[in-house]
N, C-alpha and C positions, 0 to 999 in steps of 0.2 A: 503493500499500499504506499501511498505518498506520505512523507513525513509532514506532520502538522504541528506548527508551533502553537503551543497552548498556554503560554505563560500568562499567569494572572496575578502573580505577586512579584515584587522586586527581589530577585535572587540575592543581590549584594546585601539588602537589608536583612533578609532571613539568615544569611551567613554571619553577619555582624552580631545579630541577636544571639546566634548559637555560640559564637566565640565568647561573648560576655557572659553566657550561662556557664560555660566551662571555667572561665576565670573566677566567677563567683563561688562555684563549688570547690575550686582549688585552694581558695583562701583557708578553708577549714578542713582540707584533706588530712586524714591521719595515715601515717606511713607504717604502722606496726606490721601490716601484711602486704603493703604495696610492693610490687615485684621490683627487683634489681636487674634480673636477666631475662625477663619476658615482656612482651609488648602489652601495654595497657594504655587506656586513655589517660591524659593528664588529670582528668576528673570526669565524673559522670559514668554512665552505664556503657559497656561495650559488649557486642556480641559477634555475629559471623565475620570471619575473614572475607573481604571483597576485593575484586579487581586486582588480584596478585599479578605482578608482571615485572619485566625488566625493560626500562624505557629510558632512552637518552643517558645511559651510563649509570643509572640508579635503579635499585629494586624498590618497587612501590607496594605498600600494603595498606589497603583501605579497610575500613571495618564499620559495622553498624554501631551507631553512637546516639545515645540520648544525652544531649548536652545540658539538659535542665534538671536531671535528677539521677540518682544512683539505682534506679529500677528501670525495667524495660518500658520503652515508649518513645514517641516522637523520633522516628528513625531518621537520622542523617547519615552521611559518610564521613567518618574521621579519616586521617591520613598520616602515615609515617613513611619515611624513605631512608635508604642506606646505600652507600657505595659498595659495601662488602658483606652485607647480611649479619654483621656483628655489632657495628655502631650505627644507631638510628637517629634520625632527626625528626622532630615534630613538625608537620606541614600544616597550613591552614585547613580548616574544614573544608572538604571537597564539594559536598552537595547537601542542600536543604530542601525540603518540600517547597515547590514554587509554582505548581500548576495543578489543575483540577484532578488529573489522573493519578497524581501522587499526593493528594491532599493530606492524607493521613500517614504518610511515610514513604521515604525513599528506601525501598527494601533492597535485598541482596542481589548481586550480580557479579560480572566478570569483566575483564579487560583484554583487548587485542590490539595489535598494531596494524593500521590499515596499510594498504599498498602505497599510499602517498605519505606515509611516515607519521600519521597522527595516532594519538592514543584514543581508542573508542571504547567507551563503557556501555554495556547493556545491563539493565537493571529492571527491577519491578517497581512500577508505580502502584501505590496501595491506597485503597479507601475502604472504610467500614460501610457496609450496606445500610446499616441503620444510622450512620453518622456518629456513633458513639463507641461501639465495641464489636466483638466478634459474634455477638449473639445471633445475628442473622447471616453471618458469613462475610466473605471479603469480595470486593471488586478489584481485580488485579490485572495489569497489562504489562507487557514487556516494552521498555523505553530505551532510548538511545541518547548518549551525550559524547561530545568530542572535545579533546584537549590538544593544544600545541605543546604544553610543557608538563603535563601530568599533574598540575596544581590547580589551574583555573579551567572550568568546564563550561561549554555551551550546550544547553539542552535542546534536542531536536524533536522531542515528543514521543508519541507511542508508535512502535513499528510492528508490534504483534498484539492486536487486540484479543480479548478472550472470545472464543468462538461460540460459546454456549452460556446462556445466563444461568443454567443450573449448576455450573462449575463454581465451587466456593473457594478453591485453592488453586492458584495458576501463577507460579513464581519461580525466581532464582535461576535466571538464564546463565548458562555456561557456553561460551562461543570459542570456536577455533577454526582455522582454515585447513581444509582437506583438499590437496591438489589445487585446482583452480576455483573451488567452491567453499563457501562459508557454511559452517554448521552450528546449530544452536540446539541445546537440550534444556529442558527445565521440568520441574515437578508439577504434577497435576493430581487433583482428586477428581475422578470422573464423576458424571451424574449418578453413577451407581455407587460412589464413594469408595472406589478402588484406587490405590496408590500406583501411579504410573509415571514414567518419564517419556516425554514426547520430543520428537526430533523435527526441527524445521531446517530448510536450506535456503540460500541466497546467492546470487551471483554478484551483488552490488553492495551488500551490507545493510540495505535499506528495505528492499522489498523481499518479504520472507514468505516461503511457501511450506505448508505442512507436508512432511515426509511420511512419518509413521510413528506409532507408539513403539519406542525402541525397547522398552522394558516394562513389564508389569510384575508387581510384587505377588508371589504365589499365595500369600496369606490374605484372605479377604478382609481380615480385621485391620490390616494396614491400610489406612485411608489417605495417607499423603507421603510422598518421598521428597523431603525438602533438600535444598542445596545440592542437586545432583551434579556429578562431574563425570566426564567420560574422556579417556586418554589412552594413548598406546604406550606399551611397555615391552621392549623386546619385540617378540612376534605375537604378542597378545594385546587385547583391549580390556581395560578395566572400566567398570561402571560402578560409581560409588554414590551413596545417598544417605540421608538421615531419615530413618523410618519412624513415622508417628503411628502409634497403635500396636506396635510389636509386643507381644507378651513375653515375660521372662521364662526361661527354660533352663533349669539347673544353674550353672555358673553364667549363662549367656543372657545378654540383654536385660540386665538388672536395673538400668537407669530409666528415667521417665521416658526419654526418646533415645534412640541408639543409632550410631553412625557406623556403616560398614560398606562392604564392597562385594562384587562378584567378578570373576575373571573369565574371559572367553575370547571369541574371535568375531571380527566384524569387517565387512567391506562395504563402502559407499554404495548406496542403492539397495543394500540388503538387510536382513534382520541380524540382531545380535544373537550369537549362539553361546549360551552359558556353559562353562566347562568346570567351574568350581562351585562348592558350597558358599553360602554367605558367611563372611568373616567380619568380626569387629575390627575396626581400625585400632581400637584401644580398649583394654580391659578395665580401665579405672572408673572412678566415680563421675569424673567430670571431663567429658570429651564429646564435641559435637561440631557439626557444620564444617567439616574440613574442606579446603580447596587446594588444589595442586596447580602448579604452573611449571614451565620449562625454563631452565637456566640457559645463558649463552654457551656454557660448556657442556650442554647435553643432559645435565642432571635433571631429574623430576623431584621437585620439592613440594612439601605440604605444610600448611599451617592448620591447626585446629583451634577451635574455641574451647576454653575451659568453662563450660556451661555451669553456672551456680544455681540452677533453678530449684533444687531441693531445699526446702525451709529447715532450719533457719538459715539466713544469709547474712553473716555478721558484717561482711564488707559494706553492706548498704548504709551502715551507720557511720562509715568513714569517708564519704564523699566520692566514692569511686566503687565500681563493681565489674568484675570480669577481666579476663586476660587471655591472650593467645598462649598456645603451647610454644615450645621452641620450634624453630623451622627444622624439618626433618627431610633426610634424603630417602626416597622411595626406590626400591628395587624388587624384582621378582624373586621369589624363593619357592619354587614349585607351585603349589596351588594356592599360595597366599602371598602377601606382601611383607617385606622387611622394611621397617622405618627406624631410623636412628638419627641422633643429632647431626646437623650438618658438620662437616670436618672443621670449618672455620670457628665453630663454638669454642674450641679449646683455647683460642687466643684470650678468652676472658679469665682463664685460670690464673690464680695468684697464690703464692706461698704454698705450693704443693708439698705435702708431707707423706712419706712412705711409712706404713705401719706393719706391713706383713714381712715374712710369714708369722701367723699366729695360731696357737692352739689354746682353746678354752676347754676347761673341764666342764662336765655336765652341770647345768644351772649356774654357771659362772657368768659374770658380766664385767665389762671393762670400759671406763670412760675414755674416749679417744680425743674428743675436743670439748672443752668446757663451755664455750660460747660461739655459736655459729649461726649467723642469720642466713648464710648461703653456703652451698657446697657442691662441688663436682666430685662424686665418689666413684671410684672404680674398685671392684671387689670380686675375687674369685673364691668359690667354696668348693672344696673337694668332697663331693657327695659320696663317692666310693669309700673314702677313708674316714667318713664322719658317722657317728652313731646318735648324735643329738637329734631330737625330734624337730626342733625349731632352731634355725641358725639365721641371724640377721642383725639389723641395726634399729635401735630406737632413735628416732629422729625428732627434732623439735621438743626434746625432753626438758621440761621446766621443773622448778623446785616443787610444785604441787603434784608432781607425778604425771602431768599430761605428757603424751607423746604419740607419735604415729610409728607403728612397727612395720618395717619392711623385712621380710624373711623368707626362707625356704621352709615350707611345711612338709615334713615327710609323710604324715598321714594323708594329706590331700595330694601329695606329689605335685604341688603347685607353688608358684611365688605368690606370696600374700602381701597385701597392703591393708593394714588393719588400723582403724581410727577410734576404736572403742573407748580409749582413754582420753579422748579430747573433750575440753570443756565447751569449746566454741564450735558451732556449725554442726552439720550432719555427721553421724558416726558410721558404724558399719564397716564391713571389709569387702574387698574385691580380690579375685584370685586369677592368675594367669596360668595357662597350661605350660607344661614343661616336658621335654623329652629327656629322660634320665639316662639314655643309652651311653652318652659320652662320659658320664661319671663325674662331671664337673658342671658348675654353673657360673657363668659371668654376669655380673650385674653392673650397670652404670646407672647412678642415682643422681638426679639433679635436684637440689633442694634450694628453693627460693623462700622468701620471707613468709609466704602463705600457701606454698604449693610444693608438690613432690611429683617428679616424673621418674619412672622405673623402666629401664631398657633391659630386657632379658635376652641373653645370648646374642649380642649384637643386633638387637631390635626385631628378633623374630616374634616377640610379643612386647607390648608396652602397657604401662598403666599410668594415667595422669589423674591426680586427685588434689583437691584442695586440703590443706592442713593448717589450721589457725592456732598457733601456739599461744599459751597463756603469757602473762607478763613474766619478765625475768630472763636471765641467761638461758640459751638454748643448747643443751648438750647433744652430743652424738655418742651413743653407747653401744658397744658390741655385746650381743647376748647369745647364749646357748641355753636351750630349755629342754628338760626331761630327756628321755631316752636312755640308752645303755652305755653311753661313753662320750667321748670328747667331740669338739667341732674343729675341723681343720680348715684354716683359711690361708692358702698359699700366698695371696698377695692382696693388699688393701692400701689405697692411697686416697687422700682428701685434699682437695684445693679450694680455697675461696674463690668467689666469682666477682669479677669487676662489673660495673654498670654497662648497660648497653647504650645509654643515652649520651648524646654529644653534649648536652647541657644537663648534668646529673640532677640538679634541683628542680628540673622541670618535668 
């Protein structure tokens, strides 16, 4: 269809108002859990990664932002950028609602570079049907904006209108170029309330034609597939999505909504042929809405959002809420994906200390660090030579006994992240599967002020969870629990983490 300019509000005024909202919240922001090594908004609420790309010599990460409160609402696009994926700069807020189709929010989307060298954003314009909330569903359409510098955007209006008034969810476009043709996928809840991903195609980036439903979730209770992504990896194609309505089963899908992927094959003009089971991107408490993008060096990277929707959410009282995961490299590992911190992340390591090898007697514990807000921990456990039932680290341990335990649990034969001793926030545990055949376990654990990421055996499994320590110094303690004998740890190192921000106090 033709692009229609539908501007009804002054975009510059809306952006200025949003910047003022963030500044006002920032004045009273508390930093007890504010991240040092993860992307978060200066203040306000942050959710989905948007528009991830490399453009004009910088990496750009946009994100859903409420600049007026530390709860979800009033969706804008915040923006940070980096030359090296390590040190990040805060950029001006990129987009605010400014015309009728996006009256109630500039929702999620993606970025591509046009053939004439411009940055093109595709995103969802959002309105409430009843003008107030989701009680009667959404009115959503796919929109387009263009930028010469990645900072300032000109909106060009709706390019993919919703084709059926019975569709209540129609959002989150991901766009890429395939040969000489542009492709777009986004999530849909069909009139029958089935979660699907639809594909459109275009020759000119403006006029889009429906191709086909490229994927339908097999579970009829899954009514929407948010933030879909589709990308090649080696000789396969990956479709990922965030499933709404998926029921828990055993250790799987324990969160409110769950982000995962399937692997298969696809050729343009044909159907996607699924070859793997559904796998979670991350086994932790807080992971949602991942988006991938390609680096100039050929790597596929992914950012996820550490979703804090489970009550209580203690960050809400601190003037900010939500953060990204670390950027992770994605590679194919048989019928699932391996994700691990980008290789550049180690540049943030400071004051690295070696502690291994260590042997602990059964039920012995040992304090390694007496006060640690941040840590990059690398640890190996000799499973074949250990008899303790639980071997791991108590992190964020404070004087009142609060801590989060990351350990190998021999009864479960899984790696466990256990928050049952925390005063603040949601508790409970999550457990990642483990193949014991190698006889050893490698863990890399990234500890920030209010979060923990655990990478199992070079990222074959990952767990990302918030962990909100109580007041006081935060110890790191090595523990061995129960069983018939000792715990054997051949190597263990701990480094502090430097800040990712060009201007640390911002």
